[in-house]
C-alpha positions in Angstrom: -2.8 -16.3 7.4 0.4 -17.9 8.0 1.4 -21.3 9.9 3.9 -23.4 10.1 4.4 -26.5 8.3 3.7 -29.6 10.7 5.9 -31.6 8.1 8.5 -29.2 7.4 11.3 -29.3 4.5 13.7 -27.3 6.7 13.3 -25.0 10.1 11.1 -22.0 9.2 9.1 -23.4 6.4 5.8 -21.7 6.3 2.4 -22.3 4.9 0.5 -19.3 3.8 -3.4 -19.8 3.7 -6.6 -18.2 3.3 -9.6 -18.6 6.0 -12.2 -18.6 3.3 -12.0 -22.0 1.5 -10.8 -22.0 -2.2 -8.9 -24.9 -3.8 -6.7 -23.3 -6.1 -4.7 -20.0 -7.1 -7.0 -18.9 -9.8 -10.0 -19.3 -7.5 -8.5 -16.1 -4.9 -9.7 -12.8 -5.6 -7.3 -9.8 -6.2 -6.9 -8.5 -2.6 -6.4 -11.9 -1.3 -3.8 -12.7 -4.2 -1.9 -9.5 -3.2 -2.1 -10.6 0.5 -0.6 -13.9 -0.3 2.3 -12.2 -2.0 2.9 -9.6 0.7 2.9 -12.2 2.9 5.6 -14.4 1.0 7.9 -11.4 1.2 7.4 -10.7 4.7 8.4 -14.5 5.5 11.0 -14.6 3.1 12.7 -11.2 5.1 12.1 -12.6 8.3 13.6 -16.3 7.1 16.8 -14.4 5.9 17.3 -12.5 8.8 16.6 -15.8 11.4 18.5 -18.3 9.4 22.1 -18.4 7.5 20.2 -19.4 4.3 21.6 -20.0 0.9 18.4 -19.1 -0.7 14.4 -19.7 -0.3 11.9 -21.2 -2.3 8.5 -20.4 -2.6 5.8 -22.8 -4.4 2.4 -23.8 -4.6 0.7 -27.3 -6.1 -2.8 -27.1 -7.8 -5.5 -29.4 -8.7 -4.5 -32.9 -7.9 -1.4 -31.7 -6.4 -2.6 -29.9 -3.6 -2.6 -32.4 -1.0 -4.2 -30.3 1.4 -7.3 -29.6 -0.7 -7.2 -25.8 0.4 -5.2 -23.5 -1.4 -1.6 -22.9 0.4 1.7 -21.4 -0.5 5.0 -22.7 0.8 7.6 -20.6 1.8 10.7 -22.7 3.2 14.5 -21.8 3.7 16.9 -23.5 1.3 20.6 -24.7 1.7 23.1 -25.8 -0.7 23.2 -29.6 -1.3 19.7 -29.9 1.1 18.2 -32.4 -1.3 15.3 -30.9 -2.6 15.0 -30.2 -5.9 13.4 -30.0 -9.0 12.6 -33.5 -10.6 12.2 -33.6 -14.6 9.5 -35.4 -15.9 10.0 -38.8 -17.1 8.5 -38.4 -20.5 10.2 -34.9 -21.5 8.1 -33.9 -24.9 9.8 -31.3 -27.1 7.2 -28.8 -28.2 6.8 -26.5 -30.9 7.4 -23.3 -28.6 6.2 -20.7 -31.1 2.9 -23.1 -31.4 3.0 -23.0 -27.3 3.6 -19.3 -27.1 0.9 -18.4 -29.5 -1.7 -20.4 -27.8 -1.2 -19.2 -24.5 -1.6 -15.8 -25.8 -5.1 -17.1 -27.4 -6.1 -18.5 -24.1 -5.2 -15.1 -22.2 -6.9 -12.9 -24.7 -9.7 -15.1 -24.6 -9.9 -15.0 -20.6 -9.4 -11.2 -20.8 -12.3 -10.6 -22.9 -14.8 -12.1 -20.4 
């Protein structure tokens, strides 16, 4: 379920993948979700033991941003000034947070009713 990334951002960059094909996070069953999270914790602990790192990033990309076409989670060591970072969107829209929160709650409640 765990593989090193052949195009790593730093030494120790690990991918967590399930053998069964699924594309996105929301397609994973509960057992697999727990296994993925447990694996991310185990890998994080190992990376902390092996490297003099400043932090760890854990991320996954879904939809068109999933470059492998198969669900995977990245776990990789981070170092201050390593150049990796969050890039804000060019079109940063101001939104009504109360409205957005209410819409998300409604969507969650609709999903949970099914």
